[in-house]
Structures are given as structure tokens and as C-alpha cells.
C-alpha positions in Angstrom: -28.1 86.8 -241.1 -30.6 84.5 -243.3 -31.4 80.9 -241.6 -30.2 79.3 -244.7 -26.1 79.9 -243.9 -26.7 78.3 -240.0 -27.6 74.9 -241.6 -23.4 74.6 -241.7 -23.6 74.2 -238.3 -25.9 71.1 -238.9 -23.3 69.1 -241.2 -21.2 67.9 -238.1 -24.1 65.9 -236.4 -25.0 64.2 -239.6 -21.8 62.5 -240.0 -22.0 61.0 -236.1 -24.5 58.5 -237.7 -21.7 56.5 -239.3 -19.7 53.6 -237.4 -15.9 53.4 -237.5 -13.7 50.7 -236.9 -10.4 50.9 -238.2 -8.8 48.4 -241.0 -5.6 47.4 -242.2 -4.7 47.7 -244.7 -6.9 50.6 -245.5 -9.6 49.9 -248.0 -10.3 52.2 -251.3 -12.7 53.1 -253.3 -13.1 51.8 -256.9 -13.0 55.3 -258.6 -13.9 58.5 -256.9 -14.8 62.2 -258.1 -13.6 65.2 -256.2 -15.0 68.3 -257.5 -15.7 71.9 -256.1 -19.1 72.6 -254.4 -21.8 74.9 -256.4 -21.3 78.3 -254.9 -23.7 78.7 -251.3 -26.9 79.8 -252.5 -28.2 83.2 -251.6 -31.5 82.1 -250.5 -31.0 78.1 -249.8 -28.5 75.3 -249.2 -28.6 71.8 -249.2 -26.1 69.6 -248.1 -26.3 65.8 -247.8 -24.6 62.2 -247.5 -26.1 59.1 -249.4 -24.7 55.7 -248.8 -25.7 52.5 -250.2 -24.4 49.1 -251.2 -22.8 50.7 -254.5 -21.7 54.3 -254.0 -21.3 56.8 -251.7 -22.0 60.7 -252.7 -21.6 63.6 -250.2 -22.7 67.3 -251.5 -21.5 70.7 -250.4 -19.1 69.3 -247.3 -15.8 71.2 -245.9 -13.0 69.8 -246.1 -13.2 70.1 -242.5 -16.0 67.7 -242.3 -14.2 65.4 -244.8 -11.3 65.4 -242.2 -13.8 64.9 -239.3 -15.2 61.9 -240.9 -12.5 60.1 -242.3 -10.3 60.3 -238.7 -13.8 60.0 -236.9 -13.2 63.2 -234.7 -15.5 66.0 -234.4 -14.7 69.3 -236.0 -13.5 71.4 -233.2 -11.0 68.5 -232.9 -9.5 69.2 -236.3 -6.6 71.8 -236.0 -5.6 73.4 -239.4 -5.7 76.6 -241.6 -8.9 78.4 -241.7 -9.6 77.6 -244.9 -10.5 73.8 -244.0 -13.9 75.1 -243.2 -15.0 77.1 -246.1 -13.8 75.0 -248.9 -16.4 72.5 -250.2 -16.4 69.6 -252.4 -18.6 67.2 -253.9 -17.4 63.5 -253.5 -18.9 61.2 -256.0 -17.4 57.3 -254.9 -18.1 53.8 -256.3 -17.7 50.9 -253.7 -15.4 47.9 -254.4 -17.5 44.9 -254.6 -17.9 43.1 -251.0 -17.2 46.5 -249.1 -18.8 46.5 -245.5 -20.3 49.9 -244.5 -17.7 50.0 -241.5 -14.7 50.8 -244.1 -15.9 53.9 -245.9 -14.5 55.8 -243.4 -11.2 54.9 -244.4 -12.1 54.9 -248.1 -12.6 58.7 -247.3 -9.3 59.0 -245.4 -7.2 57.3 -248.1 -8.8 59.5 -250.6 -7.9 62.2 -248.7 -4.2 61.4 -248.9 -4.4 60.6 -252.2 -5.9 63.7 -253.7 -5.0 66.5 -251.1 -1.9 65.0 -249.9 -2.8 65.0 -246.6 0.0 65.1 -243.6 -1.0 65.2 -240.0 -0.3 63.9 -236.8 -2.2 63.5 -233.8 -2.2 65.1 -230.0 -3.6 65.3 -226.6 -4.8 68.5 -225.3 -6.6 70.1 -222.3 -9.7 71.8 -223.5 -12.5 73.8 -221.6 -15.9 71.9 -222.5 -19.3 71.4 -221.5 -20.4 68.1 -220.1 -24.4 67.2 -221.1 -25.2 65.1 -218.0 -28.5 64.8 -216.4 -29.9 67.0 -213.8 -31.6 65.9 -210.5 -34.9 64.7 -211.1 -34.1 63.1 -214.7 -34.9 63.8 -218.0 -38.1 65.3 -219.3 -38.3 64.4 -222.5 -40.4 62.2 -224.7 -38.5 58.7 -225.5 -39.2 57.9 -229.1 -40.2 54.6 -230.3 -37.7 52.0 -231.0 -37.8 51.1 -234.6 -36.3 47.4 -235.2 -35.4 48.3 -238.9 -33.1 51.5 -238.0 -29.9 51.0 -239.6 -30.6 48.5 -242.3 -30.3 49.4 -246.0 -29.3 52.5 -247.3 -28.2 55.7 -245.8 -29.5 59.4 -246.9 -28.6 62.2 -244.6 -29.5 65.6 -245.7 -30.1 69.1 -244.6 -31.1 72.1 -246.3 -32.4 75.6 -245.3 -33.4 78.8 -246.7 -35.3 82.1 -245.1 -38.2 80.2 -243.4 -36.1 78.0 -242.0 -33.7 74.9 -241.5 -33.0 71.4 -240.6 -31.6 68.0 -241.3 -33.2 64.2 -241.5 -30.6 61.8 -240.2 -32.6 59.0 -241.7 -34.9 56.2 -240.0 -37.6 58.8 -238.8 -35.0 61.3 -236.9 -34.7 64.7 -237.5 -34.1 68.3 -236.4 -35.5 71.5 -237.5 -34.9 75.3 -236.4 -37.0 77.9 -236.6 -39.3 80.6 -234.8 -36.4 81.2 -232.3 -36.1 77.3 -231.4 -35.4 73.7 -232.4 -37.6 70.6 -232.3 -36.2 67.3 -232.5 -37.5 63.9 -233.4 -35.7 60.8 -232.6 -32.3 62.1 -231.7 -30.1 60.6 -229.6 -28.2 62.6 -226.8 -24.4 62.2 -228.8 -26.3 64.0 -231.7 -28.0 66.5 -229.3 -24.6 67.2 -228.0 -23.0 68.0 -230.9 -25.8 70.2 -232.0 -25.1 72.5 -229.1 -21.7 72.5 -229.6 -22.3 74.5 -232.5 -24.2 77.3 -230.6 -21.8 77.2 -227.3 -18.2 78.7 -226.9 -16.7 75.5 -225.9 -17.0 71.6 -227.2 -20.1 69.7 -225.8 -19.5 66.2 -224.6 -22.8 63.6 -224.2 -22.2 62.7 -220.7 -25.9 61.6 -220.2 -25.4 57.5 -220.1 -29.1 57.9 -221.8 -28.7 55.6 -224.9 -32.6 56.3 -226.5 -33.4 58.4 -228.9 -36.0 61.5 -227.7 -38.5 64.0 -229.1 -38.2 67.3 -227.7 -38.6 71.3 -228.2 -36.2 74.4 -227.4 -37.1 77.6 -227.3 -35.3 81.0 -226.8 -34.9 84.2 -226.4 -35.2 86.0 -230.1 -31.5 88.1 -229.0 -30.1 84.8 -227.9 -31.2 83.0 -230.9 -29.8 85.4 -233.2 -26.5 85.6 -231.7 -26.4 81.7 -231.4 -26.9 81.6 -235.0 -24.5 83.8 -235.7 -21.8 82.6 -234.0 -22.2 79.3 -235.3 -22.3 80.3 -238.9 -18.6 82.3 -238.3 -17.3 78.9 -236.5 -18.6 76.9 -239.9 -16.7 79.2 -242.2 -19.8 80.7 -243.5 -19.5 84.5 -244.4 -21.5 86.5 -242.4 -22.2 90.2 -244.3 -23.5 92.2 -241.4 -21.7 95.9 -240.6 -19.6 96.1 -237.7 -22.0 97.9 -235.5 -24.9 95.6 -236.4 -22.8 92.7 -235.6 -21.9 94.1 -232.3 -25.1 95.0 -231.3 -26.3 91.3 -231.8 -23.6 89.8 -229.7 -24.1 92.0 -226.7 -27.9 92.1 -227.2 -27.7 88.2 -225.8 -27.9 87.2 -222.1 -25.8 84.2 -222.6 -28.2 82.2 -220.2 -30.7 81.1 -223.1 -29.0 78.3 -223.9 -28.4 76.7 -220.5 -31.8 77.3 -219.3 -33.3 76.0 -222.7 -31.4 72.6 -222.1 -32.5 72.9 -218.4 -35.9 72.3 -219.3 -35.3 68.8 -220.7 -34.2 68.0 -217.4 -30.5 67.9 -218.7 -27.2 70.2 -217.2 -24.5 72.1 -219.2 -21.5 71.2 -216.6 -18.3 73.8 -217.3 -15.4 71.5 -217.2 -11.8 71.0 -218.4 -10.9 67.7 -219.8 -8.4 65.8 -222.7 -9.2 65.9 -226.2 -7.4 64.0 -229.0 -7.0 66.6 -231.9 -5.7 65.9 -235.4 -3.2 68.8 -236.5 -2.9 69.1 -240.2 0.6 69.4 -241.1 0.4 70.0 -244.8 -3.1 70.1 -247.3 -3.5 71.0 -250.8 -6.4 73.5 -251.2 -6.9 72.3 -254.6 -7.5 68.4 -255.0 -5.6 66.5 -257.5 -7.0 65.6 -261.4 -9.8 62.8 -260.8 
């Protein structure tokens, strides 16, 4: 599996950067275009979100990503047909005059309801989860310097990858790169870190560290575990993985499964297995193809 396929697991962490507040009545974009994304490249892939005072542009996000953005949920809290994770669209939308950044989620929600005829309801379900907590002895990470300008101006959140590796830029100096059997994070919050870990784990990961800062750190894994983690994440993100069954079985069976937990513990953190209730958005109906722009 090429590294560019693994970039799909970075998308949910990109969405965390947006604040969410309920609005009534829901605001709408002044005008919006919804088009199918270009096919995933054989050697590279780029996804992104750009927001400024005039427009919103989203590139190569899946329908599940848009639903998570619109309803302020994580991808694992969206329950619906499998194609929600594989059908990808680009959205270009103009903001109405005087619109606040906090209204964008509701505008995306209104757009999905209009173009894709979404019908959904919420449920609360018990899930096995991992709680990301501080281990005995405290965190062993370098806290990033505070930036007084963070959160101002336009938002540019991008992710890209190729055969040499992949990474995500969350803006304001925050980034996450993957390659050489591990990850390197700069100015990453624990909420974003938990979202990243969830893409590689076998259950959701919830940030319960109560750490409010951003941190610089690196994680390294055994080659076998890292290969299996990337494979699981790509499949969970709806990316087609073309490997012979015997090769896939060898990759999955060659991983110990302990490398992720051990790596997290080097940061003075711990993944604690628990059960807990989570809100779930159940998609009762959604058109696979949007109505005309």
C-alpha cells in the first residue's frame, strides 16, 4: 500500500480545527457548487479546506467527512452505507455578507440537506473506546510556544502524500507528517492527537488527558506494525486496497498490535480500554449523487 493512500486517515483531524455553535434558523451559503472529486491518484493525493471571509473551498472530502463536519461529529459517529466513505466531492461556496466563521458548519449541513436529500436521526450507543489519559509520572512531551495570532485570518488546512510519505498542515504552524515507520507532530493538540490515533486503532479514541496546550513529539513503530496500521486506516477510510489475500493476511498477522500502545506510553500517555456512550448520527436516506448546482 502506497503512503498516499494513508492520507485519507488524516482528514478527520483536519475538521477538528473548526468551531461549532448551533444557529437558528440555519444560515445558508449565498451560492455553492458541488462536484465529484478527481479520482485518487496512483502516486499522490491532496485534500484540503480553505476558509476566508468570502468563501469556503473543500477538496476531495468524502461524504462521511462532510457529514462529520456539518454535524460536529467524528467519522466513527456516522452510521450509514459504506459508500459514504468512498464517494468524494469538491465544494466551492460563497459566504453571505456578514457571515461568521461559527456559522459554516450549519451552512454545510443546509447544503447537504438540499443537494443530497439527507434524512437522519440521532441515537446514543455504547461503544468500546480507548481513553487517552496521562500516565503516572506525567507527560513527556515538549509543549509548543503559544502563538498570539493563532485563530485569526483565513484558515488553510491541507493534507497530501505520495510514495515518499504523507502529512497534514493544520495552519498556524501545526502539522503532522508520516514516514520512516512513524509520525512527527508539531504544535498538535491532544484532541487532534486522539483523532489521529483513532484512525489506527480498533476502536474510537477519546481525549481525556485534560491537557490544553499543543505539543511537539515523535512516535516510532516496528515496520510490521506500521504497515498493518496503515492498511487498517486506509480500509477504514474507504480507500480501495489492492493486495492479494495472502499478502494482506501476512501483513495483518505480522503485526504484534502492541506497538501503538508502547509508542504512546513513551510520551507519558496511556490508552485505557473502556466502554462509554457516544452520540451517533444514523443516516436514514441520502442521495449518492447531488442535485444540479
